[in-house]
C-alpha positions as CSV (number, residue, x, y, z in Angstrom):
1,M,-35.0,-10.4,-10.4
2,T,-32.8,-12.9,-12.3
3,R,-32.1,-16.5,-11.3
4,T,-28.6,-15.5,-10.4
5,R,-29.8,-12.8,-8.0
6,E,-32.3,-15.3,-6.6
7,R,-29.5,-17.8,-6.0
8,R,-27.4,-15.0,-4.3
9,R,-30.2,-14.0,-1.9
10,S,-30.9,-17.4,-0.9
11,R,-27.1,-18.0,-0.4
12,L,-27.0,-14.8,1.8
13,V,-30.2,-15.9,3.8
14,R,-28.6,-19.3,4.5
15,L,-25.3,-17.7,5.7
16,A,-27.1,-15.5,8.0
17,T,-29.0,-18.3,9.5
18,T,-25.8,-20.5,9.9
19,A,-23.4,-17.8,11.1
20,T,-23.0,-19.2,14.6
21,A,-22.4,-22.7,13.5
22,G,-20.1,-21.6,10.7
23,A,-18.0,-19.6,13.0
24,A,-17.6,-22.5,15.3
25,L,-16.7,-24.8,12.5
26,L,-13.9,-22.3,11.2
27,A,-12.5,-22.0,14.7
28,A,-12.3,-25.6,15.2
29,C,-10.4,-26.0,12.1
30,T,-8.1,-23.1,12.4
31,T,-4.4,-23.8,13.2
32,T,-1.6,-21.3,13.7
33,T,1.4,-23.6,14.1
34,G,2.7,-26.8,12.7
35,G,0.2,-29.7,12.0
36,D,-1.5,-29.5,8.7
37,D,-0.5,-25.8,8.0
38,T,3.3,-26.6,7.7
39,G,3.6,-28.3,4.4
40,G,6.2,-29.7,2.2
41,A,7.2,-30.2,-1.3
42,D,5.4,-33.5,-1.6
43,D,2.0,-32.1,-0.4
44,G,2.1,-28.7,-2.0
45,E,1.5,-26.7,1.1
46,V,3.2,-23.2,1.5
47,T,3.3,-21.3,4.9
48,V,4.3,-17.7,4.9
49,A,4.8,-15.1,7.7
50,G,3.4,-11.6,6.6
51,T,4.7,-8.3,7.9
52,Y,1.3,-7.3,9.4
53,P,-1.6,-9.2,11.0
54,I,-4.7,-9.7,8.9
55,E,-7.5,-8.4,11.2
56,S,-10.4,-8.4,8.7
57,L,-11.3,-9.7,5.2
58,D,-13.5,-7.0,4.3
59,P,-11.7,-5.0,1.7
60,H,-14.4,-2.1,1.8
61,G,-14.4,-1.6,5.6
62,A,-12.3,0.4,8.2
63,Q,-9.5,-2.0,7.7
64,G,-9.5,-2.2,4.0
65,A,-6.4,-0.2,3.3
66,S,-4.4,-2.2,5.9
67,T,-1.5,-4.4,4.5
68,G,-2.9,-7.5,6.1
69,T,-6.5,-7.0,4.5
70,Q,-5.0,-6.1,1.2
71,L,-2.8,-9.2,1.2
72,A,-5.9,-11.4,1.8
73,A,-8.1,-9.6,-0.4
74,Q,-6.1,-10.2,-3.5
75,E,-6.2,-13.8,-3.1
76,I,-9.9,-14.1,-2.4
77,F,-11.6,-11.4,-4.5
78,S,-11.0,-9.8,-8.0
79,R,-10.5,-6.2,-9.0
80,L,-11.3,-4.5,-12.4
81,V,-7.4,-3.8,-12.8
82,K,-4.5,-4.7,-10.6
83,P,-0.7,-3.7,-10.4
84,D,1.7,-6.4,-11.6
85,A,4.7,-7.3,-9.2
86,D,6.5,-4.1,-10.5
87,G,3.7,-1.9,-10.4
88,T,2.6,-2.0,-14.0
89,L,-1.2,-2.0,-14.3
90,K,-3.0,-5.0,-16.1
91,G,-6.6,-6.3,-16.4
92,D,-8.1,-8.5,-14.0
93,L,-11.9,-8.5,-14.4
94,A,-11.8,-5.8,-17.0
95,T,-10.4,-6.5,-20.4
96,S,-10.0,-2.8,-21.4
97,W,-10.6,0.5,-19.9
98,K,-10.7,4.1,-21.6
99,P,-11.5,7.6,-20.4
100,N,-13.9,10.1,-22.3
101,K,-12.5,13.4,-23.8
102,D,-12.3,15.4,-20.5
103,V,-11.3,12.5,-18.3
104,T,-14.4,12.6,-16.2
105,A,-15.6,9.2,-17.0
106,W,-13.8,5.9,-17.3
107,T,-15.5,2.9,-19.2
108,F,-14.5,-0.6,-18.2
109,T,-15.3,-3.7,-20.4
110,L,-15.7,-6.8,-18.3
111,R,-14.6,-10.2,-19.0
112,D,-17.5,-12.6,-19.9
113,G,-18.3,-16.0,-18.1
114,V,-16.6,-15.0,-14.8
115,T,-18.1,-16.8,-11.8
116,F,-17.8,-16.6,-8.2
117,S,-16.7,-19.3,-6.1
118,D,-20.0,-20.6,-5.4
119,G,-20.7,-20.9,-9.1
120,S,-22.9,-17.7,-9.4
121,A,-22.2,-15.5,-12.3
122,L,-20.1,-12.2,-11.9
123,D,-21.4,-9.3,-13.8
124,A,-21.7,-5.5,-14.0
125,D,-24.3,-5.4,-11.2
126,D,-21.8,-6.9,-8.6
127,V,-19.2,-4.4,-9.7
128,V,-21.7,-1.4,-9.2
129,A,-23.0,-2.9,-6.1
130,S,-19.5,-3.4,-4.7
131,F,-18.4,0.2,-5.5
132,Q,-21.6,1.4,-3.8
133,R,-20.7,-0.6,-0.7
134,M,-17.2,0.7,-0.6
135,T,-18.1,4.4,-0.9
136,G,-21.3,3.9,1.5
137,L,-19.0,2.5,4.1
138,N,-16.6,5.5,3.9
139,G,-13.5,3.5,4.7
140,P,-10.0,4.5,3.8
141,N,-10.3,3.3,0.2
142,A,-13.4,5.3,-0.3
143,G,-11.3,8.4,0.1
144,N,-9.8,7.8,-3.3
145,F,-13.2,8.4,-4.9
146,P,-14.7,11.6,-3.4
147,G,-18.0,12.0,-5.2
148,D,-17.4,9.4,-7.7
149,T,-20.3,7.2,-8.8
150,M,-20.5,4.1,-11.0
151,T,-23.2,3.0,-13.4
152,R,-24.0,-0.1,-15.4
153,T,-24.4,0.2,-19.1
154,S,-24.6,-3.6,-19.9
155,A,-23.9,-6.8,-18.1
156,T,-20.3,-6.5,-19.2
157,E,-19.7,-2.9,-19.1
158,V,-19.5,-0.1,-16.3
159,V,-18.8,3.5,-16.1
160,L,-17.1,5.5,-13.4
161,H,-17.9,9.2,-13.2
162,S,-15.8,11.6,-11.3
163,P,-16.9,15.2,-10.3
164,A,-13.6,16.4,-11.9
165,P,-11.1,15.2,-14.3
166,D,-9.2,12.2,-12.9
167,A,-6.5,10.4,-15.0
168,S,-5.5,8.3,-12.1
169,V,-8.7,6.3,-11.7
170,P,-7.3,3.0,-13.1
171,G,-4.3,3.0,-10.4
172,K,-6.6,3.9,-7.7
173,L,-9.0,1.0,-8.5
174,G,-6.1,-1.4,-7.4
175,T,-7.6,-1.4,-4.0
176,F,-11.2,-1.9,-5.1
177,Y,-12.5,-5.4,-4.8
178,V,-15.6,-7.0,-6.3
179,L,-17.9,-8.9,-3.8
180,P,-21.3,-10.5,-4.9
181,T,-24.5,-8.3,-4.9
182,G,-26.4,-8.3,-1.6
183,V,-23.5,-8.2,0.9
184,G,-24.5,-5.9,3.8
185,K,-22.9,-3.2,5.6
186,D,-21.6,-5.4,8.3
187,D,-22.0,-8.8,6.9
188,T,-20.3,-10.9,9.6
189,A,-21.8,-14.2,8.3
190,F,-20.4,-13.5,4.6
191,F,-17.0,-12.7,5.8
192,N,-16.7,-15.8,8.1
193,H,-16.6,-17.7,4.8
194,P,-16.4,-15.3,1.9
195,V,-17.3,-15.8,-1.7
196,G,-15.0,-14.4,-4.1
197,S,-13.6,-14.8,-7.7
198,G,-10.0,-14.8,-6.9
199,P,-7.7,-17.6,-7.2
200,F,-8.1,-18.9,-3.6
201,T,-11.0,-19.5,-1.0
202,V,-10.9,-19.4,2.7
203,A,-10.5,-22.6,4.5
204,A,-9.9,-21.0,7.9
205,F,-9.5,-17.7,9.5
206,T,-8.4,-16.4,12.8
207,P,-8.1,-12.8,12.9
208,S,-4.6,-11.5,13.9
209,E,-3.3,-15.2,13.8
210,S,-3.6,-17.2,10.6
211,L,-5.5,-17.4,7.2
212,A,-5.6,-20.6,5.4
213,L,-6.5,-20.5,1.8
214,V,-7.1,-23.5,-0.9
215,P,-7.5,-23.2,-4.5
216,N,-10.7,-21.9,-5.9
217,S,-12.1,-24.6,-8.3
218,K,-14.2,-21.8,-10.1
219,Y,-11.3,-19.4,-10.8
220,R,-11.2,-18.3,-14.4
221,G,-7.5,-18.2,-14.6
222,T,-4.8,-20.8,-14.1
223,R,-5.4,-22.7,-10.8
224,P,-2.9,-22.1,-8.1
225,A,-0.6,-25.1,-7.6
226,P,-0.3,-25.1,-3.8
227,R,-2.8,-27.3,-2.2
228,R,-2.9,-24.9,0.9
229,V,-1.4,-21.7,1.7
230,T,-1.4,-20.5,5.2
231,I,-0.3,-16.8,6.0
232,R,0.7,-16.7,9.7
233,D,1.2,-13.8,12.0
234,I,4.4,-13.9,13.9
235,P,4.7,-10.5,15.5
236,E,8.3,-10.7,16.7
237,L,10.9,-10.4,13.9
238,A,13.4,-12.8,15.4
239,A,10.6,-15.5,15.7
240,R,9.7,-15.0,12.0
241,L,13.3,-15.5,11.0
242,T,13.8,-18.3,13.2
243,A,10.6,-20.0,11.5
244,L,12.2,-19.2,8.1
245,R,15.5,-20.8,9.1
246,T,14.0,-23.9,10.5
247,G,11.7,-24.4,7.6
248,E,8.5,-23.7,9.6
249,V,7.6,-21.0,7.2
250,D,8.6,-20.7,3.4
251,V,8.6,-16.8,2.9
252,V,9.2,-13.9,5.0
253,W,9.6,-10.1,3.9
254,G,10.1,-6.7,5.2
255,I,13.4,-8.0,6.7
256,P,15.8,-5.2,8.2
257,D,19.3,-4.7,6.7
258,D,21.2,-6.0,9.8
259,Q,19.6,-9.4,9.3
260,L,20.2,-9.8,5.6
261,A,23.8,-11.0,5.6
262,A,23.0,-14.0,7.8
263,L,20.2,-14.9,5.7
264,K,22.2,-14.6,2.5
265,G,24.7,-17.2,4.1
266,Q,22.1,-19.8,4.3
267,K,22.3,-22.1,1.0
268,D,18.6,-23.1,1.2
269,L,17.3,-19.7,1.1
270,T,17.0,-17.1,-1.8
271,V,17.3,-13.3,-0.6
272,R,16.4,-10.5,-2.8
273,T,15.4,-6.8,-2.5
274,V,13.0,-4.9,-4.8
275,P,12.2,-1.2,-5.2
276,S,9.1,-0.1,-3.8
277,S,6.8,2.8,-4.0
278,A,7.6,3.9,-0.4
279,E,9.8,6.9,0.5
280,F,10.9,8.3,3.7
281,T,9.3,11.8,3.7
282,M,9.9,14.6,6.1
283,W,7.3,17.3,5.6
284,F,7.9,20.7,7.0
285,N,5.0,22.6,8.5
286,S,5.1,25.7,6.4
287,S,2.5,27.4,8.5
288,V,4.6,28.0,11.5
289,S,6.8,31.2,11.5
290,A,10.1,29.4,12.1
291,L,9.7,27.3,8.7
292,K,7.5,29.5,6.5
293,D,10.5,30.5,4.4
294,A,11.9,28.2,1.6
295,E,15.3,29.4,2.4
296,V,15.1,28.2,5.9
297,R,13.7,24.8,4.8
298,R,16.2,24.2,2.2
299,A,19.1,25.0,4.7
300,I,17.7,22.4,7.2
301,W,17.6,19.8,4.6
302,Q,21.3,20.7,3.6
303,A,22.2,20.2,7.2
304,V,21.6,16.6,7.3
305,D,24.0,13.9,6.1
306,F,21.3,11.5,4.7
307,G,23.9,9.8,2.5
308,T,25.9,8.7,5.4
309,I,22.8,7.8,7.5
310,I,21.4,5.7,4.7
311,R,24.8,3.8,4.3
312,E,25.1,3.0,7.9
313,L,21.2,2.0,8.7
314,Y,20.0,1.0,5.3
315,P,22.9,-0.2,3.2
316,E,20.7,-2.9,1.4
317,T,17.2,-1.5,1.4
318,G,17.6,2.2,1.1
319,R,19.1,4.6,-1.5
320,P,19.0,8.4,-1.7
321,A,15.6,9.6,-3.1
322,D,15.9,11.8,-6.1
323,A,12.2,13.1,-6.2
324,P,9.0,13.2,-3.9
325,V,7.9,9.9,-5.4
326,T,10.0,6.9,-6.1
327,G,11.1,5.5,-9.4
328,V,8.5,2.8,-9.8
329,V,5.7,5.4,-9.7
330,L,4.0,7.1,-12.8
331,G,5.2,10.6,-12.7
332,H,8.6,10.2,-11.2
333,V,11.3,12.6,-12.5
334,A,14.7,12.8,-11.1
335,Q,15.6,16.1,-9.4
336,Q,19.0,17.8,-8.5
337,P,20.4,16.4,-5.5
338,V,20.6,18.4,-2.3
339,T,24.2,18.5,-1.2
340,Y,25.3,18.1,2.4
341,D,27.0,21.2,3.6
342,P,26.6,22.0,7.2
343,K,28.6,25.3,7.0
344,A,26.5,26.6,4.1
345,A,23.4,25.5,6.1
346,K,24.4,27.4,9.3
347,A,25.3,30.5,7.3
348,A,22.0,30.4,5.5
349,L,19.9,29.8,8.6
350,T,21.7,32.9,10.3
351,A,21.2,35.2,7.3
352,A,17.5,34.3,7.2
353,G,17.2,35.1,11.0
354,F,16.3,31.7,12.1
355,D,15.6,31.4,15.8
356,F,18.1,28.9,17.1
357,T,16.6,29.0,20.6
358,R,13.3,27.4,19.4
359,K,12.9,23.7,19.5
360,L,11.4,22.1,16.6
361,R,8.9,19.3,17.1
362,L,9.8,16.2,15.0
363,Q,6.9,13.7,15.3
364,F,7.1,10.1,14.1
365,A,5.4,6.6,14.8
366,N,6.8,3.2,15.0
367,A,9.9,2.3,16.9
368,E,11.7,0.8,13.8
369,F,12.3,4.5,12.6
370,R,13.8,5.7,16.0
371,P,17.4,5.2,14.9
372,F,16.9,7.1,11.7
373,V,15.2,10.1,13.5
374,Q,17.8,10.4,16.1
375,A,20.6,10.5,13.5
376,V,18.6,13.4,11.8
377,V,18.3,15.2,15.2
378,S,22.2,14.7,15.9
379,D,23.1,16.2,12.5
380,L,20.7,19.2,13.1
381,Q,22.2,19.8,16.5
382,K,25.6,20.2,15.0
383,V,24.6,23.5,13.3
384,G,22.5,24.7,16.2
385,V,19.0,23.6,15.2
386,R,17.4,22.2,18.3
387,V,14.8,19.3,17.7
388,D,12.6,17.5,20.1
389,P,11.8,13.9,18.6
390,L,8.3,12.9,19.5
391,E,7.4,9.2,19.1
392,K,3.6,8.8,19.1
393,E,1.2,6.0,18.9
394,Q,-0.2,5.6,15.5
395,A,-3.7,7.1,16.3
396,A,-2.3,10.1,18.1
397,F,0.3,10.5,15.2
398,T,-2.5,10.5,12.6
399,E,-4.7,12.9,14.5
400,D,-1.8,15.2,15.2
401,L,-0.7,15.0,11.6
402,L,-4.0,16.3,10.2
403,A,-4.2,19.0,12.9
404,L,-0.7,20.1,12.0
405,K,0.5,19.9,15.4
406,W,4.2,19.3,14.5
407,D,7.0,21.2,12.9
408,I,8.7,18.2,11.1
409,N,6.6,15.2,10.3
410,F,8.4,11.9,9.4
411,Q,6.5,9.1,7.8
412,Q,7.2,6.2,5.2
413,L,4.9,7.2,2.6
414,A,3.8,4.8,-0.1
415,T,2.1,5.2,-3.3
416,P,0.0,2.1,-3.7
417,S,-1.7,3.2,-7.0
418,Y,1.8,3.6,-8.6
419,D,0.5,6.9,-9.7
420,A,1.7,10.4,-8.5
421,A,-1.8,11.6,-8.5
422,S,-2.7,9.7,-5.3
423,N,0.5,11.4,-3.6
424,L,1.4,14.6,-5.1
425,G,-2.0,15.5,-6.6
426,R,-3.8,14.5,-3.4
427,L,-1.6,15.8,-0.7
428,Y,0.3,18.9,-2.0
429,T,-2.7,21.0,-3.2
430,C,-3.8,24.2,-1.2
431,A,-7.0,22.5,-0.5
432,A,-5.5,19.4,1.2
433,E,-4.0,21.4,3.9
434,R,-1.5,18.8,4.8
435,M,1.7,20.6,5.5
436,G,0.6,24.3,5.8
437,Y,2.0,25.0,2.2
438,C,0.0,26.5,-0.6
439,N,1.4,27.3,-3.9
440,R,-1.2,28.2,-6.6
441,R,1.0,27.6,-9.5
442,L,1.7,24.0,-8.2
443,D,-2.0,23.5,-7.9
444,G,-2.5,24.4,-11.6
445,V,0.3,22.1,-12.7
446,L,-1.1,19.1,-10.6
447,A,-4.7,19.9,-11.9
448,A,-3.5,19.7,-15.5
449,A,-1.6,16.4,-14.8
450,G,-4.9,15.0,-13.5
451,A,-6.8,16.1,-16.5
452,T,-4.9,14.1,-19.2
453,A,-4.7,10.5,-19.7
454,D,-1.5,10.7,-21.9
455,K,1.2,9.1,-19.6
456,K,4.0,11.2,-21.3
457,R,2.2,14.3,-20.8
458,R,1.5,13.5,-17.2
459,T,5.0,12.7,-16.3
460,D,6.2,15.8,-17.8
461,L,3.7,17.8,-15.7
462,Y,4.3,15.6,-12.4
463,G,8.2,16.4,-13.0
464,Q,7.3,20.2,-13.1
465,A,5.3,19.6,-9.8
466,S,8.3,17.7,-8.2
467,R,10.6,20.5,-9.3
468,I,8.4,23.0,-7.5
469,I,8.2,20.8,-4.3
470,W,11.9,20.0,-4.5
471,Q,13.0,23.5,-4.8
472,D,10.7,25.0,-2.3
473,A,11.8,22.2,0.1
474,V,8.0,21.4,1.2
475,G,9.8,18.5,3.0
476,M,13.1,16.7,3.0
477,Y,13.1,13.5,0.8
478,P,15.9,11.3,2.2
479,M,15.4,7.9,0.9
480,S,13.7,5.5,-1.4
481,V,12.9,2.1,0.2
482,S,13.3,-1.4,-1.1
483,I,11.6,-4.4,0.3
484,A,13.8,-7.2,1.2
485,Y,12.4,-10.9,0.8
486,A,13.8,-14.4,1.7
487,W,12.2,-17.7,0.7
488,N,12.8,-21.3,0.6
489,S,15.0,-22.0,-2.5
490,H,12.7,-25.0,-3.3
491,L,9.9,-22.8,-3.9
492,T,9.5,-21.9,-7.5
493,G,7.3,-19.2,-9.1
494,F,7.4,-16.9,-6.2
495,V,7.8,-13.4,-7.3
496,P,8.8,-10.5,-4.8
497,D,6.2,-7.8,-5.0
498,A,7.0,-4.0,-5.0
499,S,4.2,-3.1,-2.7
500,G,5.0,-5.7,-0.2
501,L,1.9,-7.8,-1.3
502,P,3.2,-10.8,-2.9
503,D,0.7,-13.0,-4.9
504,F,0.9,-16.7,-3.9
505,A,-1.1,-17.9,-6.9
506,T,2.0,-17.6,-9.0
507,V,4.0,-20.2,-6.8
508,R,4.3,-23.4,-8.8
509,T,6.1,-25.9,-6.6
510,G,8.0,-26.4,-3.3
511,G,7.3,-25.9,0.5
512,S,9.5,-26.5,3.5
């Protein structure tokens, strides 16, 4: 065992024996409003209100894929590679990465001299141990690497092996974070005060309330300028926006369209929308008799005036989609728009023998999407298609989604890897059984796209796959989503992020 490993084992033992005291200390210094957490330009403090609560700091566990945990993890820990604000991949711990000839293995060369926030060295052993912990916990991020393994070839090199060709590995590693070797499966003591190699360390954390971050003095890159960054959970939108207007918080995002005009009129705020990887997606369940024919599915799509619905509900943050994935995703290729024509839709449905007496079950989750779904239902009723909108709790929605207990499924579907492989390549195959649709030709195109690392070739193949999906109307693809941000104009260096995960290490000055 090396001295580095001995230091880490000693550190973990100390953490375990002081868990109770540490938790009490953190609770004592945690604040959720005002006080030291609401800073100003003079003291370099920044306070933000995220869109979702931070319930856990463990990026490998059950909450690892949640927006809140990802927002925290990118500030505390490092990744092999990470997406830039526009989705472009860049090195983090890795200086380079390359596949083998058949794209079943990727070799990553690590930066030398990186340390964790406690001063211990970070090397290939930590990367491998973190990958094994993630896959062993079998959390949501582990699902990106079924059957994958990682090995150490030197202190500064690791190889990720896949059971089948996988050109999307670098993009999928955007949700894989490196922890020190020795962190246990359910290491409460460690996550009370986690040790990472990211730009910040944790000063205080109260789940679902607030996370306070301070600069990591051991960070390998440019040290963050803010003396303290506090991420607060303010569940009610009106309260979040009020806190922004009054200067209680400096940054808010995920702002609905009907609030943007008022914010733009406030001189001390900067408001901007950025295209994201998220898209409104409405799959058809092709396994039910009423929707098994592509002609029927296309006619239903043609019966909805999505252009008008978007202009009325999402004039700032929505635009008509032109492919099953958005323009910021590798593999996006624009398709021919589906023209709204209710008369032609009604005639096509009648000619196909569609049963107008049957009610289609349209499931969705989250009340924010209710107006959109109701508008779709209204348009379909005009051509005689009866639809029962079913709003479900998230857990029930997910369970029924996988069990195909629906006829039309609405969801805002993102591609966090910025690679079509994790959307098209993962969800649309016959083996996935996600929407009762199976096309062996499509399977072949998707397999070919996943088996080459050539970006131009992959884009061409995903374009072919998108054409099949679009023409077969596997679903309706109404809208590409943009994310609206508003921040204190005195805040400089803030960059709106396409994934809704802004990096506060880039902020240079300012504060309310």
